[in-house]
N, CA, C and O atoms as CSV, one atom per row, in Angstrom:
chain,resi,resn,atom,element,x,y,z
A,1,MET,N,N,0.862,-1.188,-0.001
A,1,MET,CA,C,-0.072,-0.042,0.039
A,1,MET,C,C,0.850,1.237,-0.025
A,1,MET,O,O,1.820,1.318,0.729
A,2,ALA,N,N,0.569,2.163,-0.861
A,2,ALA,CA,C,1.343,3.416,-0.976
A,2,ALA,C,C,0.908,4.447,0.094
A,2,ALA,O,O,-0.268,4.496,0.456
A,3,ILE,N,N,1.804,5.226,0.573
A,3,ILE,CA,C,1.538,6.270,1.524
A,3,ILE,C,C,1.419,7.600,0.774
A,3,ILE,O,O,2.307,7.976,0.008
A,4,ARG,N,N,0.300,8.308,1.010
A,4,ARG,CA,C,0.101,9.606,0.389
A,4,ARG,C,C,0.401,10.685,1.364
A,4,ARG,O,O,-0.134,10.736,2.472
A,5,VAL,N,N,1.274,11.548,0.927
A,5,VAL,CA,C,1.679,12.720,1.806
A,5,VAL,C,C,1.091,13.996,1.299
A,5,VAL,O,O,1.324,14.372,0.150
A,6,LEU,N,N,0.337,14.668,2.118
A,6,LEU,CA,C,-0.320,15.891,1.837
A,6,LEU,C,C,0.471,17.088,2.311
A,6,LEU,O,O,1.045,17.051,3.399
A,7,ASN,N,N,0.515,18.137,1.533
A,7,ASN,CA,C,1.120,19.417,1.943
A,7,ASN,C,C,0.070,20.355,2.557
A,7,ASN,O,O,-0.815,20.820,1.838
A,8,PRO,N,N,0.138,20.634,3.811
A,8,PRO,CA,C,-0.827,21.515,4.479
A,8,PRO,C,C,-0.707,22.923,4.191
A,8,PRO,O,O,-1.599,23.686,4.563
A,9,THR,N,N,0.404,23.388,3.506
A,9,THR,CA,C,0.555,24.819,3.270
A,9,THR,C,C,-0.271,25.339,2.118
A,9,THR,O,O,-0.670,24.598,1.220
A,10,SER,N,N,-0.510,26.606,2.171
A,10,SER,CA,C,-1.275,27.296,1.127
A,10,SER,C,C,-0.404,27.449,-0.173
A,10,SER,O,O,0.808,27.658,-0.137
A,11,GLU,N,N,-1.115,27.328,-1.281
A,11,GLU,CA,C,-0.378,27.516,-2.524
A,11,GLU,C,C,-0.544,29.012,-3.107
A,11,GLU,O,O,0.047,29.421,-4.106
A,12,SER,N,N,-1.394,29.722,-2.365
A,12,SER,CA,C,-1.517,31.158,-2.830
A,12,SER,C,C,-0.352,31.989,-2.471
A,12,SER,O,O,0.393,31.692,-1.538
A,13,MET,N,N,-0.196,33.053,-3.230
A,13,MET,CA,C,0.873,34.038,-2.888
A,13,MET,C,C,0.382,35.026,-1.862
A,13,MET,O,O,-0.738,35.523,-1.974
A,14,VAL,N,N,1.165,35.316,-0.893
A,14,VAL,CA,C,0.851,36.274,0.098
A,14,VAL,C,C,1.395,37.591,-0.252
A,14,VAL,O,O,2.580,37.738,-0.552
A,15,VAL,N,N,0.496,38.607,-0.217
A,15,VAL,CA,C,1.030,40.017,-0.582
A,15,VAL,C,C,1.544,40.648,0.612
A,15,VAL,O,O,0.886,40.705,1.651
A,16,ALA,N,N,2.716,41.125,0.484
A,16,ALA,CA,C,3.430,41.801,1.527
A,16,ALA,C,C,2.819,43.199,1.754
A,16,ALA,O,O,2.625,43.965,0.810
A,17,LEU,N,N,2.529,43.501,2.993
A,17,LEU,CA,C,1.868,44.828,3.227
A,17,LEU,C,C,2.893,45.659,4.124
A,17,LEU,O,O,3.730,45.114,4.844
A,18,GLU,N,N,2.744,46.956,4.008
A,18,GLU,CA,C,3.551,47.814,4.806
A,18,GLU,C,C,2.713,48.151,6.087
A,18,GLU,O,O,1.501,48.358,6.028
A,19,PRO,N,N,3.399,48.188,7.187
A,19,PRO,CA,C,2.727,48.609,8.427
A,19,PRO,C,C,2.355,50.034,8.409
A,19,PRO,O,O,3.043,50.846,7.789
A,20,ALA,N,N,1.236,50.396,9.099
A,20,ALA,CA,C,0.899,51.862,9.150
A,20,ALA,C,C,1.997,52.583,9.832
A,20,ALA,O,O,2.707,52.045,10.681
A,21,PRO,N,N,2.128,53.863,9.429
A,21,PRO,CA,C,3.222,54.716,10.117
A,21,PRO,C,C,2.878,54.849,11.590
A,21,PRO,O,O,1.707,54.904,11.967
A,22,ARG,N,N,3.920,54.899,12.421
A,22,ARG,CA,C,3.692,55.086,13.835
A,22,ARG,C,C,3.184,56.566,14.051
A,22,ARG,O,O,3.509,57.493,13.309
A,23,LEU,N,N,2.369,56.688,15.123
A,23,LEU,CA,C,1.905,57.955,15.456
A,23,LEU,C,C,3.024,58.630,16.339
A,23,LEU,O,O,3.693,57.997,17.155
A,24,GLN,N,N,3.151,59.893,16.107
A,24,GLN,CA,C,4.198,60.624,16.860
A,24,GLN,C,C,3.760,60.762,18.357
A,24,GLN,O,O,4.573,60.730,19.281
A,25,SER,N,N,2.437,60.915,18.518
A,25,SER,CA,C,1.933,61.098,19.811
A,25,SER,C,C,0.476,60.555,19.869
A,25,SER,O,O,-0.211,60.463,18.852
A,26,LEU,N,N,0.040,60.204,21.096
A,26,LEU,CA,C,-1.330,59.779,21.272
A,26,LEU,C,C,-2.260,60.967,21.768
A,26,LEU,O,O,-3.482,60.834,21.833
A,27,LYS,N,N,-1.638,62.073,22.095
A,27,LYS,CA,C,-2.394,63.258,22.590
A,27,LYS,C,C,-3.455,63.659,21.565
A,27,LYS,O,O,-3.115,63.920,20.411
A,28,GLY,N,N,-4.775,63.717,21.970
A,28,GLY,CA,C,-5.796,64.162,21.095
A,28,GLY,C,C,-6.290,63.104,20.101
A,28,GLY,O,O,-7.124,63.378,19.239
A,29,LYS,N,N,-5.749,61.886,20.248
A,29,LYS,CA,C,-6.192,60.838,19.235
A,29,LYS,C,C,-7.370,60.046,19.740
A,29,LYS,O,O,-7.720,60.114,20.918
A,30,THR,N,N,-7.973,59.303,18.858
A,30,THR,CA,C,-9.085,58.397,19.167
A,30,THR,C,C,-8.532,57.012,19.122
A,30,THR,O,O,-7.981,56.575,18.111
A,31,VAL,N,N,-8.681,56.322,20.218
A,31,VAL,CA,C,-8.198,54.896,20.330
A,31,VAL,C,C,-9.351,53.980,20.403
A,31,VAL,O,O,-10.267,54.198,21.195
A,32,GLY,N,N,-9.346,52.957,19.605
A,32,GLY,CA,C,-10.425,51.897,19.655
A,32,GLY,C,C,-9.866,50.702,20.326
A,32,GLY,O,O,-8.755,50.281,20.002
A,33,LEU,N,N,-10.601,50.115,21.277
A,33,LEU,CA,C,-10.278,48.863,21.879
A,33,LEU,C,C,-11.285,47.799,21.385
A,33,LEU,O,O,-12.501,47.990,21.423
A,34,ILE,N,N,-10.720,46.682,20.926
A,34,ILE,CA,C,-11.511,45.542,20.440
A,34,ILE,C,C,-11.311,44.423,21.386
A,34,ILE,O,O,-10.207,43.894,21.511
A,35,SER,N,N,-12.418,44.027,22.098
A,35,SER,CA,C,-12.406,42.899,22.996
A,35,SER,C,C,-12.864,41.634,22.346
A,35,SER,O,O,-13.678,41.680,21.424
A,36,ASN,N,N,-12.377,40.509,22.786
A,36,ASN,CA,C,-12.794,39.256,22.252
A,36,ASN,C,C,-14.068,38.849,23.037
A,36,ASN,O,O,-14.713,37.865,22.674
A,37,GLY,N,N,-14.416,39.544,24.040
A,37,GLY,CA,C,-15.649,39.314,24.777
A,37,GLY,C,C,-15.554,38.417,25.909
A,37,GLY,O,O,-16.562,38.204,26.584
A,38,LYS,N,N,-14.411,37.851,26.195
A,38,LYS,CA,C,-14.269,37.050,27.426
A,38,LYS,C,C,-14.119,37.923,28.602
A,38,LYS,O,O,-13.719,39.086,28.555
A,39,GLU,N,N,-14.503,37.217,29.762
A,39,GLU,CA,C,-14.533,37.949,31.058
A,39,GLU,C,C,-13.290,38.653,31.467
A,39,GLU,O,O,-13.331,39.715,32.087
A,40,GLY,N,N,-12.171,38.057,31.119
A,40,GLY,CA,C,-10.881,38.629,31.519
A,40,GLY,C,C,-10.575,39.949,30.906
A,40,GLY,O,O,-9.661,40.617,31.389
A,41,THR,N,N,-11.285,40.407,29.837
A,41,THR,CA,C,-10.971,41.624,29.135
A,41,THR,C,C,-11.576,42.841,29.895
A,41,THR,O,O,-11.143,43.971,29.675
A,42,THR,N,N,-12.541,42.622,30.757
A,42,THR,CA,C,-13.276,43.756,31.367
A,42,THR,C,C,-12.254,44.565,32.184
A,42,THR,O,O,-12.136,45.765,31.935
A,43,GLY,N,N,-11.505,43.987,33.148
A,43,GLY,CA,C,-10.571,44.716,33.877
A,43,GLY,C,C,-9.390,45.249,33.141
A,43,GLY,O,O,-8.902,46.350,33.393
A,44,PHE,N,N,-8.926,44.406,32.190
A,44,PHE,CA,C,-7.751,44.757,31.359
A,44,PHE,C,C,-8.048,45.984,30.542
A,44,PHE,O,O,-7.217,46.892,30.495
A,45,PHE,N,N,-9.192,46.057,29.896
A,45,PHE,CA,C,-9.419,47.253,28.982
A,45,PHE,C,C,-9.844,48.447,29.925
A,45,PHE,O,O,-9.601,49.585,29.522
A,46,ALA,N,N,-10.407,48.292,31.046
A,46,ALA,CA,C,-10.726,49.367,31.966
A,46,ALA,C,C,-9.370,50.095,32.365
A,46,ALA,O,O,-9.289,51.319,32.472
A,47,HIS,N,N,-8.320,49.221,32.574
A,47,HIS,CA,C,-7.006,49.733,32.973
A,47,HIS,C,C,-6.393,50.395,31.750
A,47,HIS,O,O,-5.827,51.479,31.896
A,48,VAL,N,N,-6.460,49.854,30.627
A,48,VAL,CA,C,-5.860,50.442,29.367
A,48,VAL,C,C,-6.602,51.744,29.118
A,48,VAL,O,O,-5.930,52.714,28.767
A,49,ASP,N,N,-7.878,51.866,29.257
A,49,ASP,CA,C,-8.648,53.086,29.038
A,49,ASP,C,C,-8.068,54.098,29.960
A,49,ASP,O,O,-7.665,55.169,29.505
A,50,ARG,N,N,-7.998,53.818,31.261
A,50,ARG,CA,C,-7.505,54.787,32.250
A,50,ARG,C,C,-6.150,55.271,31.953
A,50,ARG,O,O,-5.904,56.471,32.081
A,51,LEU,N,N,-5.188,54.381,31.541
A,51,LEU,CA,C,-3.846,54.759,31.200
A,51,LEU,C,C,-3.760,55.700,30.006
A,51,LEU,O,O,-2.999,56.667,29.982
A,52,LEU,N,N,-4.599,55.356,28.999
A,52,LEU,CA,C,-4.543,56.175,27.779
A,52,LEU,C,C,-5.064,57.585,28.092
A,52,LEU,O,O,-4.529,58.566,27.575
A,53,ARG,N,N,-6.030,57.688,28.872
A,53,ARG,CA,C,-6.586,58.982,29.218
A,53,ARG,C,C,-5.673,59.817,30.138
A,53,ARG,O,O,-5.465,61.007,29.902
A,54,GLU,N,N,-5.140,59.183,31.173
A,54,GLU,CA,C,-4.353,59.861,32.182
A,54,GLU,C,C,-2.934,60.126,31.652
A,54,GLU,O,O,-2.445,61.254,31.710
A,55,ARG,N,N,-2.326,59.147,31.172
A,55,ARG,CA,C,-0.910,59.235,30.839
A,55,ARG,C,C,-0.621,59.816,29.412
A,55,ARG,O,O,0.402,60.461,29.178
A,56,TYR,N,N,-1.574,59.554,28.479
A,56,TYR,CA,C,-1.251,59.883,27.087
A,56,TYR,C,C,-2.307,60.979,26.556
A,56,TYR,O,O,-2.224,61.373,25.393
A,57,GLN,N,N,-3.177,61.403,27.320
A,57,GLN,CA,C,-4.147,62.439,26.987
A,57,GLN,C,C,-4.837,62.208,25.635
A,57,GLN,O,O,-4.956,63.101,24.797
A,58,VAL,N,N,-5.306,60.893,25.468
A,58,VAL,CA,C,-6.064,60.621,24.280
A,58,VAL,C,C,-7.379,61.408,24.295
A,58,VAL,O,O,-7.861,61.714,25.385
A,59,ALA,N,N,-7.969,61.745,23.192
A,59,ALA,CA,C,-9.206,62.446,23.150
A,59,ALA,C,C,-10.412,61.548,23.495
A,59,ALA,O,O,-11.356,61.952,24.174
A,60,GLU,N,N,-10.322,60.306,22.985
A,60,GLU,CA,C,-11.483,59.465,23.102
A,60,GLU,C,C,-11.043,58.027,23.135
A,60,GLU,O,O,-10.127,57.670,22.395
A,61,VAL,N,N,-11.623,57.195,23.930
A,61,VAL,CA,C,-11.394,55.720,23.921
A,61,VAL,C,C,-12.685,55.025,23.611
A,61,VAL,O,O,-13.654,55.183,24.353
A,62,ILE,N,N,-12.743,54.245,22.523
A,62,ILE,CA,C,-13.955,53.562,22.171
A,62,ILE,C,C,-13.810,52.020,22.378
A,62,ILE,O,O,-12.859,51.442,21.853
A,63,LEU,N,N,-14.707,51.351,23.111
A,63,LEU,CA,C,-14.561,49.948,23.384
A,63,LEU,C,C,-15.661,49.248,22.478
A,63,LEU,O,O,-16.842,49.595,22.508
A,64,ARG,N,N,-15.212,48.320,21.737
A,64,ARG,CA,C,-16.161,47.475,20.923
A,64,ARG,C,C,-15.846,46.029,21.317
A,64,ARG,O,O,-14.696,45.643,21.528
A,65,THR,N,N,-16.906,45.270,21.403
A,65,THR,CA,C,-16.705,43.831,21.835
A,65,THR,C,C,-17.375,42.945,20.749
A,65,THR,O,O,-18.520,43.141,20.341
A,66,LYS,N,N,-16.574,41.977,20.330
A,66,LYS,CA,C,-16.977,41.017,19.313
A,66,LYS,C,C,-18.062,40.162,19.931
A,66,LYS,O,O,-18.072,39.908,21.135
A,67,SER,N,N,-19.028,39.699,19.029
A,67,SER,CA,C,-20.101,38.868,19.585
A,67,SER,C,C,-19.638,37.388,19.716
A,67,SER,O,O,-20.257,36.616,20.448
A,68,ASN,N,N,-18.552,36.997,19.009
A,68,ASN,CA,C,-18.039,35.591,19.122
A,68,ASN,C,C,-16.514,35.707,19.251
A,68,ASN,O,O,-15.840,36.157,18.324
A,69,TYR,N,N,-15.966,35.288,20.435
A,69,TYR,CA,C,-14.631,35.389,20.641
A,69,TYR,C,C,-13.689,34.664,19.683
A,69,TYR,O,O,-12.542,35.079,19.516
A,70,SER,N,N,-14.158,33.590,19.054
A,70,SER,CA,C,-13.285,32.884,18.151
A,70,SER,C,C,-13.474,33.230,16.659
A,70,SER,O,O,-12.834,32.656,15.778
A,71,ALA,N,N,-14.372,34.184,16.420
A,71,ALA,CA,C,-14.560,34.673,14.966
A,71,ALA,C,C,-13.935,36.007,14.702
A,71,ALA,O,O,-13.615,36.720,15.653
A,72,PRO,N,N,-13.750,36.370,13.510
A,72,PRO,CA,C,-13.201,37.729,13.186
A,72,PRO,C,C,-14.229,38.747,13.630
A,72,PRO,O,O,-15.414,38.458,13.792
A,73,ALA,N,N,-13.727,39.932,13.816
A,73,ALA,CA,C,-14.599,41.075,14.162
A,73,ALA,C,C,-15.687,41.344,13.154
A,73,ALA,O,O,-15.414,41.235,11.958
A,74,GLU,N,N,-16.839,41.671,13.523
A,74,GLU,CA,C,-17.951,41.943,12.662
A,74,GLU,C,C,-17.602,43.143,11.765
A,74,GLU,O,O,-16.755,43.974,12.093
A,75,ASP,N,N,-18.299,43.190,10.612
A,75,ASP,CA,C,-18.136,44.291,9.712
A,75,ASP,C,C,-18.438,45.633,10.331
A,75,ASP,O,O,-17.857,46.620,9.879
A,76,GLU,N,N,-19.296,45.759,11.326
A,76,GLU,CA,C,-19.699,46.999,11.923
A,76,GLU,C,C,-18.459,47.510,12.727
A,76,GLU,O,O,-18.176,48.708,12.713
A,77,ILE,N,N,-17.741,46.624,13.409
A,77,ILE,CA,C,-16.561,46.956,14.198
A,77,ILE,C,C,-15.452,47.375,13.235
A,77,ILE,O,O,-14.747,48.344,13.518
A,78,ILE,N,N,-15.274,46.697,12.134
A,78,ILE,CA,C,-14.259,47.051,11.110
A,78,ILE,C,C,-14.512,48.384,10.540
A,78,ILE,O,O,-13.588,49.167,10.315
A,79,ASP,N,N,-15.858,48.681,10.282
A,79,ASP,CA,C,-16.226,50.010,9.786
A,79,ASP,C,C,-15.937,51.133,10.805
A,79,ASP,O,O,-15.458,52.213,10.459
A,80,ASP,N,N,-16.256,50.821,12.088
A,80,ASP,CA,C,-15.946,51.873,13.095
A,80,ASP,C,C,-14.518,52.126,13.211
A,80,ASP,O,O,-14.113,53.267,13.431
A,81,ALA,N,N,-13.676,51.074,13.068
A,81,ALA,CA,C,-12.251,51.149,13.251
A,81,ALA,C,C,-11.601,52.123,12.236
A,81,ALA,O,O,-10.543,52.679,12.531
A,82,LYS,N,N,-12.185,52.332,11.096
A,82,LYS,CA,C,-11.701,53.108,10.008
A,82,LYS,C,C,-11.623,54.625,10.502
A,82,LYS,O,O,-10.864,55.412,9.936
A,83,SER,N,N,-12.394,54.998,11.529
A,83,SER,CA,C,-12.413,56.386,11.987
A,83,SER,C,C,-11.422,56.585,13.170
A,83,SER,O,O,-11.221,57.718,13.607
A,84,TRP,N,N,-10.792,55.480,13.700
A,84,TRP,CA,C,-9.907,55.534,14.769
A,84,TRP,C,C,-8.468,55.873,14.338
A,84,TRP,O,O,-8.082,55.653,13.190
A,85,ASP,N,N,-7.710,56.399,15.260
A,85,ASP,CA,C,-6.320,56.675,14.914
A,85,ASP,C,C,-5.468,55.461,15.255
A,85,ASP,O,O,-4.377,55.267,14.719
A,86,LEU,N,N,-6.009,54.640,16.178
A,86,LEU,CA,C,-5.238,53.510,16.645
A,86,LEU,C,C,-6.194,52.440,17.173
A,86,LEU,O,O,-7.222,52.786,17.754
A,87,ALA,N,N,-5.904,51.210,16.997
A,87,ALA,CA,C,-6.757,50.110,17.478
A,87,ALA,C,C,-5.874,49.144,18.299
A,87,ALA,O,O,-4.757,48.793,17.919
A,88,ILE,N,N,-6.434,48.749,19.418
A,88,ILE,CA,C,-5.713,47.767,20.311
A,88,ILE,C,C,-6.685,46.566,20.514
A,88,ILE,O,O,-7.836,46.819,20.870
A,89,THR,N,N,-6.343,45.420,20.334
A,89,THR,CA,C,-7.090,44.280,20.579
A,89,THR,C,C,-6.576,43.424,21.744
A,89,THR,O,O,-5.384,43.409,22.053
A,90,GLY,N,N,-7.505,42.721,22.370
A,90,GLY,CA,C,-7.069,41.926,23.482
A,90,GLY,C,C,-7.921,40.714,23.704
A,90,GLY,O,O,-9.088,40.649,23.316
A,91,LEU,N,N,-7.282,39.738,24.354
A,91,LEU,CA,C,-7.923,38.434,24.705
A,91,LEU,C,C,-8.122,38.329,26.258
A,91,LEU,O,O,-7.307,38.813,27.042
A,92,GLY,N,N,-9.184,37.709,26.628
A,92,GLY,CA,C,-9.450,37.653,28.021
A,92,GLY,C,C,-9.290,36.265,28.673
A,92,GLY,O,O,-10.007,35.860,29.587
A,93,ASP,N,N,-8.265,35.569,28.104
A,93,ASP,CA,C,-8.024,34.248,28.650
A,93,ASP,C,C,-7.088,34.273,29.795
A,93,ASP,O,O,-6.783,33.227,30.367
């Protein structure tokens, strides 16, 4: 009996992307926080929110929570993120 070996890697070409330029400062910026919705993110993002406002003088912190922690963010969250200067995501595990 022959052994068949499968290659689990993708055959598609991956397009190289450039990272967004770094912000010079967070002062006056809008920061979006994307939570995976697990319980552990509540305290974590509350702390991040406080640090961003007190230490970095951000103008606004917006928290969005995914409806399913194991799925990609919903289109509504992605659309909201387009108006943010910075996005931070986190896991509550």
